[in-house]
N, C-alpha and C positions, 0 to 999 in steps of 0.2 A: 600359675609357679607359688609355692610354699615358700615362705620365709623362716627365717631363722627366728627371728624376736616379727612377732604381732604387732598389726596399729594399737596399742595405747590408746584410750578415752578417758578423759578427767569432765571433772562437772569444771566447765569457761567457770573464769570468775566475772568476767563481764561480754558484751556483746560486740563491742567498740574494739576490742584488741588482742581476742581471745577466743574468740569462737568460731571455728572452721569453719561452718558452714555460711556466715554473714561472713566471713573474708574473702573465699575464694569464689571468684567470678564463675562463674559456668556460661556466662553469655555469648553466642558465638562458637561452641567448643562443638565440633564436627569430628569424623574420621579421618579426614586431612592435619587438624589442627589438633587435635587429642595430645600426639606428640611432643607437643611446645610448652601446653598447659604446665603453669607453675603450678606447686600445690603449698599450702603454708605448711611447713613446720612451728607447732605453739606448742606451749606447757599441755592444753587440755587435750591435741590428738600428736600424741607424736609417733612419725609415719614408723611403716615396718621399715625391718632391719633385713635386705636379700642375702643367701648363702656365701660365704666367701673363706679364703683362706683361716680366716679369724672365726668365723660361723658355720661349719661344713655338716654339708645334708649328713644326716645319721643315717648309720643302715642297718636296717633290720637284724634282727634275730634270725638265726637261721633253726629251722623246726622242722623235725622229719615225721611223717608219717606211716611209719615202720607197720605194720599190721600188727610184729611181735611187742610192740612195747604202748599198743595201744588199747586200754582193757573199755570194754565195752561193759556198763551198770544199766541192767532192765529190771524192773520194776512194777509189777502185775497187780492188779487190785485183790488176787490169792493171798499175794505176800504178807510176813506179818507186820512187815517196815510201812509199808504202803500208808498212807494219814491222806485223806482225801482233803483239799483245801475246804477251809469257811466259809461258809454260805449267807452272806447278810440274814437278818429274818425276814421272812414276807412282808412285813406288815410295813416295814421299809419304803418298799419297791409302789407297793398298789398308791394308787393317785386318790388323791381328796373326792370322791363325786358331791357334787354341788345338788342340792335341794330347792326348791323354789321358792323356799322362805330365805333361803340363804345369800339366794341370789335377789335378790329384795331389797333383802337388809343390804348387802353388796354395791348397791346399786343407790342405796336412799346414803350408804355410808361415803360414798365419793362424789354424793351432788352430781353426778350424771344424768344430760337431757332425755328426750327417749330414743334419738338415734346414734346416744353414743349408747345407753344400758342397750338397745337390740342389737349394736358389734359387738357391743363384748359378751352379750350373750350368742352367737352365731358365730365367735372365735372359741369362746367354750366349749360348744358343741361339736365343733370343726375337730374340738382335740381330744374329741370323747371324753369331757368333763360335765357333761348336765347327765342328771338324773335322767330315765327317758320320760318319767312322767312332768317333767320341765320343761313349761315357754318360754320359748326365745321371745314371742310378741307377747309376752302378758303385759306388758308395758305399753299396751295399746291409748289410743285415746283419754286425755282427762277428762273426768266427768267434775262440772263444774256443779259445785251444791248450792253456792250463792253469791251473789256480789255487790257490794253498796257500798257507797262514797261518803267517806268521812270527811269532816272539815275540822281540822286542829293548827290553831294559831295561824290561822289567817291562808292554810295549804289546805289543799282537796289531794285527799289519800285515797286510793283505788282497792279496797278489800276483798280480794277474791276466797273463801272455802271453795275446795277440792277435794279428791279423791286420787288417788290411782287404783 
């Protein structure tokens, strides 16, 4: 059913007295009881107005499609007036292919763990955004160079030197 005036929605002033969704009780509404449901008419949600004698259904204008009145305009590429639509430059359409050094820098900048970095690498590889020579399993086991214990102000601190 089309309405003469559609439902008008405005920003509610508050949720206690002017919120359509807060004030409409939807519990227990079924196909049998929906006819008896009372919907609020608030300043934030003015209900639609049905067509009546005051608001009649608009009548569409008559349009005739006779072959005599319709003109067909055909443009070919051979015509002088034909202008092809502009195409964006190819640079904007090409993705940035990530190399091994770029991926390593990205993982370091994002401070990712080994599992997170491998997940990122596999996703990028699945989207064809990695260079062919880029290895996803590059972030393999960490090599520990040295490890020692320091005592500082009564606290023991373990210092580990490692490389990726």
